[in-house]
BASEKE-177355 format. One line per field, with one value per residue (C-alpha): y, x, z; residue number from 1; residue in three letters. Coordinates in pm, 1 decimal. Layout:
% residues N
north = (Y, ...)
east = (X, ...)
up = (Z, ...)
pos = (NUM, ...)
code = (ALA, ...)
//
This chain:
% residues 215
north = (0.0, 343.7, 571.0, 894.5, 1119.9, 997.1, 1151.9, 1494.9, 1822.7, 2027.5, 2361.0, 2725.0, 2972.1, 3241.8, 3593.7, 3665.9, 3378.8, 3500.4, 3354.8, 3205.6, 3037.7, 2891.1, 2758.8, 2603.6, 2410.0, 2288.5, 2160.7, 1992.5, 1829.1, 1687.0, 1566.9, 1397.3, 1270.3, 1445.9, 1407.1, 1778.4, 2135.0, 2380.8, 2754.6, 3076.3, 3149.7, 3421.5, 3163.3, 2905.1, 2995.0, 2992.6, 2664.6, 2504.3, 2583.3, 2453.8, 2125.3, 2068.6, 1718.8, 1576.3, 1370.4, 1628.6, 1779.0, 2151.3, 2261.4, 2611.7, 2771.9, 2949.3, 3182.6, 3153.8, 3167.0, 3312.9, 3174.2, 3482.0, 3603.4, 3622.8, 3314.4, 3480.0, 3573.9, 3220.9, 3059.6, 3296.6, 3242.0, 2864.9, 2892.2, 3123.1, 2887.8, 2578.5, 2768.1, 2853.9, 2493.6, 2406.5, 2035.5, 2067.3, 2334.2, 2362.7, 2588.0, 2730.7, 2700.8, 3003.8, 2944.4, 3225.0, 3081.6, 2738.5, 2875.5, 3076.5, 2760.6, 2868.1, 2513.2, 2541.2, 2832.2, 2642.1, 2337.8, 2542.3, 2728.6, 2402.5, 2260.4, 2560.8, 2555.8, 2182.5, 2252.8, 2483.5, 2256.9, 1966.3, 1653.1, 1822.7, 1755.0, 1973.7, 1969.9, 2143.0, 2306.4, 2306.0, 2504.0, 2268.2, 2487.0, 2718.4, 2450.8, 2238.6, 1862.5, 1892.6, 2170.9, 1958.2, 1668.7, 1897.2, 2055.1, 1710.4, 1598.9, 1920.3, 1891.7, 1529.3, 1608.8, 1889.5, 1659.9, 1729.3, 1490.0, 1556.8, 1693.0, 1894.8, 1983.7, 2323.6, 2613.2, 2627.2, 2994.2, 2947.8, 2903.1, 2531.6, 2269.8, 1902.3, 1675.7, 1299.5, 1355.9, 1562.4, 1307.9, 1031.2, 1240.5, 1316.3, 952.3, 835.1, 1093.2, 1044.2, 683.4, 619.2, 896.3, 1129.2, 1126.7, 1317.6, 1566.7, 1650.3, 1990.1, 2239.4, 2181.1, 1842.1, 1861.8, 1513.5, 1177.4, 974.3, 1203.9, 1196.3, 816.3, 791.1, 1011.2, 787.4, 474.9, 642.7, 674.4, 1010.8, 1024.3, 1353.3, 1543.5, 1919.8, 2049.8, 2299.1, 2045.4, 1775.9, 1716.5, 1686.1, 1438.0, 1195.7, 1172.7, 834.8, 951.4)
east = (0.0, 132.4, 191.6, 106.2, 233.3, 588.3, 575.1, 437.5, 628.7, 385.3, 409.8, 335.7, 486.0, 220.2, 364.1, 115.0, 233.7, 295.5, 527.1, 222.3, 130.3, 480.6, 469.0, 130.5, 244.0, 554.2, 334.1, 105.3, 400.0, 530.1, 184.8, 105.9, 461.0, 504.2, 837.3, 918.1, 801.0, 863.3, 870.4, 1015.0, 1376.5, 1309.2, 1129.0, 1409.8, 1550.3, 1204.1, 1101.8, 1436.2, 1381.1, 1024.0, 1132.3, 1441.6, 1464.4, 1207.7, 1257.1, 1073.2, 1303.9, 1317.5, 1296.5, 1307.5, 1302.3, 1565.7, 1500.8, 1133.7, 896.2, 1025.2, 1378.8, 1522.9, 1758.1, 2130.9, 2345.0, 2536.2, 2215.6, 2079.1, 2402.9, 2430.9, 2065.5, 2112.9, 2430.2, 2260.9, 1967.0, 2184.0, 2401.2, 2084.4, 1970.6, 1774.6, 1798.6, 1660.7, 1663.7, 1393.9, 1534.2, 1361.1, 1558.2, 1621.9, 1329.6, 1429.2, 1778.4, 1634.9, 1396.8, 1684.3, 1888.0, 2148.5, 2185.1, 2538.0, 2430.2, 2124.7, 2331.6, 2610.5, 2362.6, 2217.3, 2568.8, 2691.8, 2389.2, 2436.5, 2798.2, 2693.7, 2404.2, 2647.6, 2510.4, 2175.6, 1896.5, 1854.4, 1518.9, 1513.8, 1181.5, 1111.1, 783.0, 642.2, 342.1, 575.6, 770.3, 721.9, 770.2, 1117.3, 1211.2, 1096.6, 1312.1, 1610.6, 1569.3, 1549.5, 1871.3, 2052.9, 1941.4, 2049.8, 2386.9, 2434.3, 2374.6, 2012.2, 1859.0, 1500.0, 1314.5, 1014.1, 726.6, 605.7, 615.5, 238.7, 257.3, 260.2, -33.0, -53.2, 73.9, 162.6, 0.4, 12.6, 137.5, 433.4, 526.7, 522.0, 742.2, 987.3, 1000.2, 1059.6, 1338.0, 1532.8, 1456.8, 1624.1, 1885.1, 1691.7, 1370.9, 1052.7, 850.4, 501.0, 382.3, 109.1, -264.8, -260.5, -554.5, -704.6, -582.8, -664.6, -459.1, -164.6, -170.0, -176.4, 132.3, 312.8, 212.8, 362.4, 696.7, 681.7, 885.7, 752.2, 424.4, 444.6, 113.7, -51.1, -333.6, -135.7, -381.4, -668.5, -466.4, -400.4, -763.1, -904.4, -1264.9)
up = (0.0, -94.2, 204.9, 28.2, 306.6, 240.4, -108.1, -17.8, -14.3, 196.8, 20.0, 100.6, -146.4, -150.3, -118.0, 160.5, 382.9, 738.2, 1000.1, 1171.4, 842.1, 813.7, 1169.5, 1093.5, 786.2, 969.9, 1251.6, 997.1, 821.3, 1149.1, 1254.6, 924.1, 863.0, 528.4, 349.4, 335.6, 380.7, 94.8, 173.8, 34.5, 117.8, 372.7, 588.5, 589.5, 935.8, 1094.1, 929.7, 1015.8, 1381.8, 1369.3, 1208.8, 1422.8, 1564.8, 1320.5, 1002.1, 788.7, 525.1, 451.8, 88.7, -54.9, -398.5, -607.1, -901.6, -820.9, -998.3, -1327.5, -1354.5, -1522.5, -1250.8, -1319.6, -1274.7, -992.2, -810.8, -832.3, -717.5, -421.2, -334.4, -328.5, -118.0, 130.9, 181.0, 221.9, 471.7, 666.2, 682.0, 367.7, 287.0, -65.1, -335.5, -603.0, -877.6, -1185.0, -1507.6, -1725.1, -1960.6, -2197.3, -2238.0, -2313.7, -2575.3, -2726.2, -2773.5, -2516.5, -2393.8, -2255.2, -2034.9, -1910.0, -1822.1, -1663.4, -1443.0, -1312.1, -1266.5, -1069.9, -842.8, -783.6, -689.7, -406.1, -306.4, -282.7, -117.6, -63.9, -311.2, -620.4, -798.9, -1138.2, -1229.8, -1604.2, -1597.2, -1857.6, -1945.0, -2140.1, -2328.0, -2637.9, -2614.2, -2766.2, -2524.5, -2231.4, -2349.2, -2400.6, -2056.7, -1896.3, -2062.9, -1969.8, -1607.2, -1580.0, -1739.6, -1485.8, -1189.0, -1097.4, -847.2, -955.7, -1255.8, -1135.9, -1365.8, -1250.0, -1006.7, -963.3, -1063.6, -1443.1, -1679.9, -1600.0, -1358.2, -1368.6, -1627.2, -1674.4, -2029.8, -1911.8, -1646.6, -1908.1, -2137.5, -1855.6, -1746.9, -2103.8, -2141.5, -1818.9, -1725.4, -1390.9, -1424.5, -1193.5, -991.8, -1076.4, -875.1, -997.9, -880.0, -956.4, -943.6, -768.2, -531.1, -496.7, -368.3, -679.2, -901.7, -661.5, -644.7, -1023.3, -1046.7, -799.0, -992.1, -1301.1, -1124.3, -948.2, -625.5, -487.8, -499.6, -448.0, -318.2, -87.5, -39.4, 138.6, 418.5, 171.6, -37.5, 247.0, 351.8, 254.6, 244.7)
pos = (1, 2, 3, 4, 5, 6, 7, 8, 9, 10, 11, 12, 13, 14, 15, 16, 17, 18, 19, 20, 21, 22, 23, 24, 25, 26, 27, 28, 29, 30, 31, 32, 33, 34, 35, 36, 37, 38, 39, 40, 41, 42, 43, 44, 45, 46, 47, 48, 49, 50, 51, 52, 53, 54, 55, 56, 57, 58, 59, 60, 61, 62, 63, 64, 65, 66, 67, 68, 69, 70, 71, 72, 73, 74, 75, 76, 77, 78, 79, 80, 81, 82, 83, 84, 85, 86, 87, 88, 89, 90, 91, 92, 93, 94, 95, 96, 97, 98, 99, 100, 101, 102, 103, 104, 105, 106, 107, 108, 109, 110, 111, 112, 113, 114, 115, 116, 117, 118, 119, 120, 121, 122, 123, 124, 125, 126, 127, 128, 129, 130, 131, 132, 133, 134, 135, 136, 137, 138, 139, 140, 141, 142, 143, 144, 145, 146, 147, 148, 149, 150, 151, 152, 153, 154, 155, 156, 157, 158, 159, 160, 161, 162, 163, 164, 165, 166, 167, 168, 169, 170, 171, 172, 173, 174, 175, 176, 177, 178, 179, 180, 181, 182, 183, 184, 185, 186, 187, 188, 189, 190, 191, 192, 193, 194, 195, 196, 197, 198, 199, 200, 201, 202, 203, 204, 205, 206, 207, 208, 209, 210, 211, 212, 213, 214, 215)
code = (MET, ILE, ARG, LEU, GLU, GLU, TYR, ILE, ASP, HIS, THR, LEU, LEU, LYS, PRO, THR, ALA, THR, GLU, LEU, ASP, ILE, MET, LYS, ILE, CYS, LYS, GLU, ALA, ILE, GLU, HIS, LYS, PHE, LYS, ALA, VAL, CYS, VAL, GLN, GLY, CYS, HIS, VAL, PRO, LEU, ALA, LYS, GLN, ALA, LEU, ARG, GLY, THR, PRO, VAL, GLN, LEU, ALA, THR, VAL, VAL, GLY, PHE, PRO, LEU, GLY, GLY, MET, SER, LEU, GLN, ALA, LYS, VAL, GLN, GLU, ALA, LYS, ASP, TYR, VAL, ASP, LYS, GLY, ALA, ASP, GLU, ILE, ASP, MET, VAL, ILE, ASN, ILE, GLY, TRP, LEU, LYS, SER, GLY, LEU, TYR, GLU, GLN, VAL, GLN, ASP, GLU, ILE, PHE, GLN, ILE, LYS, GLN, VAL, VAL, GLY, LYS, ASN, ILE, LEU, LYS, VAL, ILE, LEU, GLU, THR, CYS, TYR, LEU, THR, ALA, GLU, GLU, LYS, LYS, LYS, ALA, CYS, ASN, LEU, ALA, VAL, ALA, ALA, GLY, ALA, ASP, TYR, ILE, LYS, THR, SER, THR, GLY, PHE, GLY, THR, GLY, GLY, ALA, THR, PHE, GLU, ASP, VAL, LEU, LEU, ILE, LYS, ASP, THR, ILE, GLY, GLU, LYS, ALA, LYS, ILE, LYS, ALA, SER, GLY, GLY, ILE, LYS, ASN, ARG, GLU, GLU, ALA, LEU, LYS, TYR, ILE, GLU, MET, GLY, VAL, SER, ARG, ILE, GLY, THR, SER, SER, GLY, ILE, GLN, LEU, ILE, LYS, THR, THR)
//
Protein backbone atom coordinates (compact mmCIF):
# COMPACT_ATOMS: atom_id res chain seq x y z
CA MET A 1 0.00 0.00 0.00
CA ILE A 2 1.32 3.44 -0.94
CA ARG A 3 1.92 5.71 2.05
CA LEU A 4 1.06 8.95 0.28
CA GLU A 5 2.33 11.20 3.07
CA GLU A 6 5.88 9.97 2.40
CA TYR A 7 5.75 11.52 -1.08
CA ILE A 8 4.38 14.95 -0.18
CA ASP A 9 6.29 18.23 -0.14
CA HIS A 10 3.85 20.27 1.97
CA THR A 11 4.10 23.61 0.20
CA LEU A 12 3.36 27.25 1.01
CA LEU A 13 4.86 29.72 -1.46
CA LYS A 14 2.20 32.42 -1.50
CA PRO A 15 3.64 35.94 -1.18
CA THR A 16 1.15 36.66 1.61
CA ALA A 17 2.34 33.79 3.83
CA THR A 18 2.95 35.00 7.38
CA GLU A 19 5.27 33.55 10.00
CA LEU A 20 2.22 32.06 11.71
CA ASP A 21 1.30 30.38 8.42
CA ILE A 22 4.81 28.91 8.14
CA MET A 23 4.69 27.59 11.70
CA LYS A 24 1.31 26.04 10.94
CA ILE A 25 2.44 24.10 7.86
CA CYS A 26 5.54 22.89 9.70
CA LYS A 27 3.34 21.61 12.52
CA GLU A 28 1.05 19.93 9.97
CA ALA A 29 4.00 18.29 8.21
CA ILE A 30 5.30 16.87 11.49
CA GLU A 31 1.85 15.67 12.55
CA HIS A 32 1.06 13.97 9.24
CA LYS A 33 4.61 12.70 8.63
CA PHE A 34 5.04 14.46 5.28
CA LYS A 35 8.37 14.07 3.49
CA ALA A 36 9.18 17.78 3.36
CA VAL A 37 8.01 21.35 3.81
CA CYS A 38 8.63 23.81 0.95
CA VAL A 39 8.70 27.55 1.74
CA GLN A 40 10.15 30.76 0.35
CA GLY A 41 13.76 31.50 1.18
CA CYS A 42 13.09 34.21 3.73
CA HIS A 43 11.29 31.63 5.89
CA VAL A 44 14.10 29.05 5.89
CA PRO A 45 15.50 29.95 9.36
CA LEU A 46 12.04 29.93 10.94
CA ALA A 47 11.02 26.65 9.30
CA LYS A 48 14.36 25.04 10.16
CA GLN A 49 13.81 25.83 13.82
CA ALA A 50 10.24 24.54 13.69
CA LEU A 51 11.32 21.25 12.09
CA ARG A 52 14.42 20.69 14.23
CA GLY A 53 14.64 17.19 15.65
CA THR A 54 12.08 15.76 13.20
CA PRO A 55 12.57 13.70 10.02
CA VAL A 56 10.73 16.29 7.89
CA GLN A 57 13.04 17.79 5.25
CA LEU A 58 13.18 21.51 4.52
CA ALA A 59 12.97 22.61 0.89
CA THR A 60 13.07 26.12 -0.55
CA VAL A 61 13.02 27.72 -3.98
CA VAL A 62 15.66 29.49 -6.07
CA GLY A 63 15.01 31.83 -9.02
CA PHE A 64 11.34 31.54 -8.21
CA PRO A 65 8.96 31.67 -9.98
CA LEU A 66 10.25 33.13 -13.28
CA GLY A 67 13.79 31.74 -13.54
CA GLY A 68 15.23 34.82 -15.22
CA MET A 69 17.58 36.03 -12.51
CA SER A 70 21.31 36.23 -13.20
CA LEU A 71 23.45 33.14 -12.75
CA GLN A 72 25.36 34.80 -9.92
CA ALA A 73 22.16 35.74 -8.11
CA LYS A 74 20.79 32.21 -8.32
CA VAL A 75 24.03 30.60 -7.18
CA GLN A 76 24.31 32.97 -4.21
CA GLU A 77 20.65 32.42 -3.34
CA ALA A 78 21.13 28.65 -3.28
CA LYS A 79 24.30 28.92 -1.18
CA ASP A 80 22.61 31.23 1.31
CA TYR A 81 19.67 28.88 1.81
CA VAL A 82 21.84 25.78 2.22
CA ASP A 83 24.01 27.68 4.72
CA LYS A 84 20.84 28.54 6.66
CA GLY A 85 19.71 24.94 6.82
CA ALA A 86 17.75 24.06 3.68
CA ASP A 87 17.99 20.36 2.87
CA GLU A 88 16.61 20.67 -0.65
CA ILE A 89 16.64 23.34 -3.36
CA ASP A 90 13.94 23.63 -6.03
CA MET A 91 15.34 25.88 -8.78
CA VAL A 92 13.61 27.31 -11.85
CA ILE A 93 15.58 27.01 -15.08
CA ASN A 94 16.22 30.04 -17.25
CA ILE A 95 13.30 29.44 -19.61
CA GLY A 96 14.29 32.25 -21.97
CA TRP A 97 17.78 30.82 -22.38
CA LEU A 98 16.35 27.38 -23.14
CA LYS A 99 13.97 28.75 -25.75
CA SER A 100 16.84 30.76 -27.26
CA GLY A 101 18.88 27.61 -27.73
CA LEU A 102 21.48 28.68 -25.17
CA TYR A 103 21.85 25.13 -23.94
CA GLU A 104 25.38 25.41 -22.55
CA GLN A 105 24.30 28.32 -20.35
CA VAL A 106 21.25 26.42 -19.10
CA GLN A 107 23.32 23.38 -18.22
CA ASP A 108 26.10 25.42 -16.63
CA GLU A 109 23.63 27.29 -14.43
CA ILE A 110 22.17 24.03 -13.12
CA PHE A 111 25.69 22.60 -12.66
CA GLN A 112 26.92 25.61 -10.70
CA ILE A 113 23.89 25.56 -8.43
CA LYS A 114 24.36 21.83 -7.84
CA GLN A 115 27.98 22.53 -6.90
CA VAL A 116 26.94 24.84 -4.06
CA VAL A 117 24.04 22.57 -3.06
CA GLY A 118 26.48 19.66 -2.83
CA LYS A 119 25.10 16.53 -1.18
CA ASN A 120 21.76 18.23 -0.64
CA ILE A 121 18.97 17.55 -3.11
CA LEU A 122 18.54 19.74 -6.20
CA LYS A 123 15.19 19.70 -7.99
CA VAL A 124 15.14 21.43 -11.38
CA ILE A 125 11.82 23.06 -12.30
CA LEU A 126 11.11 23.06 -16.04
CA GLU A 127 7.83 25.04 -15.97
CA THR A 128 6.42 22.68 -18.58
CA CYS A 129 3.42 24.87 -19.45
CA TYR A 130 5.76 27.18 -21.40
CA LEU A 131 7.70 24.51 -23.28
CA THR A 132 7.22 22.39 -26.38
CA ALA A 133 7.70 18.63 -26.14
CA GLU A 134 11.17 18.93 -27.66
CA GLU A 135 12.11 21.71 -25.25
CA LYS A 136 10.97 19.58 -22.31
CA LYS A 137 13.12 16.69 -23.49
CA LYS A 138 16.11 18.97 -24.01
CA ALA A 139 15.69 20.55 -20.57
CA CYS A 140 15.49 17.10 -18.96
CA ASN A 141 18.71 15.99 -20.63
CA LEU A 142 20.53 19.20 -19.70
CA ALA A 143 19.41 18.92 -16.07
CA VAL A 144 20.50 15.29 -15.80
CA ALA A 145 23.87 16.09 -17.40
CA ALA A 146 24.34 18.89 -14.86
CA GLY A 147 23.75 16.60 -11.89
CA ALA A 148 20.12 17.29 -10.97
CA ASP A 149 18.59 14.90 -8.47
CA TYR A 150 15.00 15.57 -9.56
CA ILE A 151 13.15 16.93 -12.56
CA LYS A 152 10.14 18.95 -11.36
CA THR A 153 7.27 19.84 -13.66
CA SER A 154 6.06 23.24 -12.50
CA THR A 155 6.16 26.13 -10.07
CA GLY A 156 2.39 26.27 -9.63
CA PHE A 157 2.57 29.94 -10.64
CA GLY A 158 2.60 29.48 -14.43
CA THR A 159 -0.33 29.03 -16.80
CA GLY A 160 -0.53 25.32 -16.00
CA GLY A 161 0.74 22.70 -13.58
CA ALA A 162 1.63 19.02 -13.69
CA THR A 163 0.00 16.76 -16.27
CA PHE A 164 0.13 12.99 -16.74
CA GLU A 165 1.37 13.56 -20.30
CA ASP A 166 4.33 15.62 -19.12
CA VAL A 167 5.27 13.08 -16.47
CA LEU A 168 5.22 10.31 -19.08
CA LEU A 169 7.42 12.41 -21.38
CA ILE A 170 9.87 13.16 -18.56
CA LYS A 171 10.00 9.52 -17.47
CA ASP A 172 10.60 8.35 -21.04
CA THR A 173 13.38 10.93 -21.42
CA ILE A 174 15.33 10.44 -18.19
CA GLY A 175 14.57 6.83 -17.25
CA GLU A 176 16.24 6.19 -13.91
CA LYS A 177 18.85 8.96 -14.25
CA ALA A 178 16.92 11.29 -11.93
CA LYS A 179 13.71 11.27 -9.92
CA ILE A 180 10.53 13.18 -10.76
CA LYS A 181 8.50 15.67 -8.75
CA ALA A 182 5.01 16.50 -9.98
CA SER A 183 3.82 19.90 -8.80
CA GLY A 184 1.09 22.39 -9.56
CA GLY A 185 -2.65 21.81 -9.44
CA ILE A 186 -2.60 18.42 -7.68
CA LYS A 187 -5.55 18.62 -5.31
CA ASN A 188 -7.05 15.13 -4.97
CA ARG A 189 -5.83 11.77 -3.68
CA GLU A 190 -6.65 9.74 -6.79
CA GLU A 191 -4.59 12.04 -9.02
CA ALA A 192 -1.65 11.96 -6.61
CA LEU A 193 -1.70 8.16 -6.45
CA LYS A 194 -1.76 7.91 -10.23
CA TYR A 195 1.32 10.11 -10.47
CA ILE A 196 3.13 7.87 -7.99
CA GLU A 197 2.13 4.75 -9.92
CA MET A 198 3.62 6.43 -13.01
CA GLY A 199 6.97 6.74 -11.24
CA VAL A 200 6.82 10.11 -9.48
CA SER A 201 8.86 10.24 -6.25
CA ARG A 202 7.52 13.53 -4.88
CA ILE A 203 4.24 15.43 -5.00
CA GLY A 204 4.45 19.20 -4.48
CA THR A 205 1.14 20.50 -3.18
CA SER A 206 -0.51 22.99 -0.88
CA SER A 207 -3.34 20.45 -0.39
CA GLY A 208 -1.36 17.76 1.39
CA ILE A 209 -3.81 17.16 4.18
CA GLN A 210 -6.68 16.86 1.72
CA LEU A 211 -4.66 14.38 -0.37
CA ILE A 212 -4.00 11.96 2.47
CA LYS A 213 -7.63 11.73 3.52
CA THR A 214 -9.04 8.35 2.55
CA THR A 215 -12.65 9.51 2.45
